[in-house]
C-alpha positions as CSV (number, residue, x, y, z in Angstrom):
1,M,-81.8,72.3,129.8
2,E,-80.0,69.9,127.5
3,R,-76.7,70.8,129.1
4,Q,-78.1,70.0,132.5
5,V,-79.3,66.6,131.3
6,K,-75.8,65.8,129.9
7,R,-74.1,66.9,133.1
8,E,-76.5,64.8,135.2
9,S,-75.8,61.8,133.0
10,K,-72.0,62.2,133.4
11,V,-72.5,62.4,137.2
12,M,-74.6,59.3,137.0
13,W,-71.8,57.6,134.9
14,V,-69.3,58.3,137.7
15,L,-71.7,57.1,140.4
16,K,-72.5,53.9,138.6
17,S,-68.9,53.2,138.0
18,L,-68.0,53.9,141.7
19,L,-70.8,51.6,142.8
20,F,-69.5,48.9,140.5
21,S,-66.0,49.4,141.9
22,Y,-67.2,49.0,145.4
23,I,-69.3,45.9,144.6
24,I,-66.1,44.4,143.0
25,T,-64.3,45.4,146.2
26,G,-66.8,43.6,148.4
27,V,-66.7,40.5,146.3
28,L,-62.9,40.4,146.2
29,L,-62.6,41.0,149.9
30,V,-65.0,38.2,150.6
31,L,-62.9,35.9,148.4
32,L,-59.7,37.1,150.2
33,T,-61.4,36.3,153.5
34,V,-62.2,32.8,152.4
35,L,-58.7,32.3,151.2
36,L,-57.4,33.6,154.5
37,Y,-59.6,31.2,156.4
38,K,-58.9,28.1,154.2
39,F,-55.1,28.6,153.8
40,E,-54.2,30.6,156.9
41,L,-52.3,33.2,154.9
42,D,-49.7,35.4,156.6
43,E,-49.9,39.1,156.9
44,K,-47.8,39.9,153.9
45,L,-50.0,37.9,151.6
46,V,-53.1,39.5,153.0
47,S,-51.7,43.0,152.5
48,A,-50.7,42.2,149.0
49,G,-54.2,40.9,148.4
50,I,-55.8,44.1,149.7
51,V,-53.5,46.1,147.3
52,A,-54.6,43.9,144.5
53,V,-58.2,44.5,145.4
54,Y,-57.7,48.3,145.2
55,V,-56.1,48.0,141.8
56,L,-58.6,45.5,140.3
57,A,-61.7,47.3,141.6
58,T,-60.5,50.7,140.3
59,M,-59.5,49.1,137.0
60,A,-63.0,47.5,136.6
61,G,-64.6,50.8,137.4
62,G,-62.4,52.6,135.0
63,I,-63.3,50.1,132.2
64,V,-67.0,50.8,132.9
65,L,-66.6,54.6,133.0
66,G,-64.3,54.5,130.0
67,K,-67.0,52.7,128.0
68,L,-69.7,55.1,129.1
69,A,-67.6,58.2,128.4
70,G,-66.1,57.2,125.1
71,T,-63.7,60.1,124.9
72,R,-60.8,61.0,127.2
73,R,-61.2,57.6,128.8
74,F,-57.9,57.7,130.7
75,L,-58.9,61.0,132.4
76,W,-62.3,59.6,133.3
77,G,-60.5,56.5,134.7
78,I,-58.0,58.5,136.8
79,G,-60.9,60.6,138.1
80,L,-62.7,57.5,139.1
81,G,-59.6,56.2,140.9
82,I,-59.2,59.5,142.8
83,A,-62.9,59.5,143.7
84,Y,-62.6,55.9,144.9
85,F,-59.6,56.8,147.1
86,G,-61.5,59.9,148.5
87,L,-64.5,57.8,149.4
88,L,-62.2,55.2,150.9
89,M,-60.6,57.8,153.1
90,L,-64.0,59.2,154.1
91,I,-65.1,55.8,155.2
92,T,-61.9,55.2,157.1
93,L,-62.3,58.5,158.9
94,G,-65.9,57.8,159.7
95,V,-65.2,54.4,161.1
96,Y,-61.9,54.9,162.9
97,R,-61.9,58.7,163.4
98,T,-58.3,58.8,162.3
99,L,-56.2,57.8,159.4
100,N,-54.2,54.7,160.4
101,G,-50.8,54.2,158.7
102,S,-48.1,56.5,157.5
103,G,-48.2,59.2,154.9
104,V,-46.2,56.9,152.5
105,N,-49.0,54.3,152.7
106,L,-51.6,56.9,151.9
107,V,-49.7,58.2,149.0
108,T,-49.1,54.7,147.7
109,A,-52.8,53.8,148.0
110,F,-53.7,57.0,146.2
111,I,-51.3,56.2,143.3
112,L,-52.5,52.6,143.1
113,C,-56.2,53.7,143.0
114,A,-55.6,56.5,140.4
115,G,-53.3,54.2,138.3
116,G,-55.8,51.4,138.4
117,G,-58.6,53.6,137.3
118,M,-56.5,55.2,134.5
119,T,-55.4,51.7,133.3
120,G,-59.0,50.6,133.2
121,G,-60.0,53.7,131.3
122,M,-57.2,53.1,128.8
123,I,-58.1,49.5,128.1
124,S,-61.9,50.1,127.8
């Protein structure tokens, strides 16, 4: 019984951290939208901003999860980054019914999400 309670709490840690990451993503995307509207940013700056949002959101989630886990924080963080990327791909498939972009872009996004989560876990 006690093992099941610990396992459920770990799942809840991951879910809370993922929710926090997606809230940060939403806030940062709204900020990026305002900057795009105010300063009429070009496509390269917007793409760089989206990449920064991925990294910052997974880093923030990694920090939260690392603090909750206490041990093996970088593994928890990289797991969070992978889960963030997986959920991002599921949302993309649900909305567009296909994965837009090349395989290189998907691998890059995966590495950025996993690396951001791992970094957050390490600095927590």
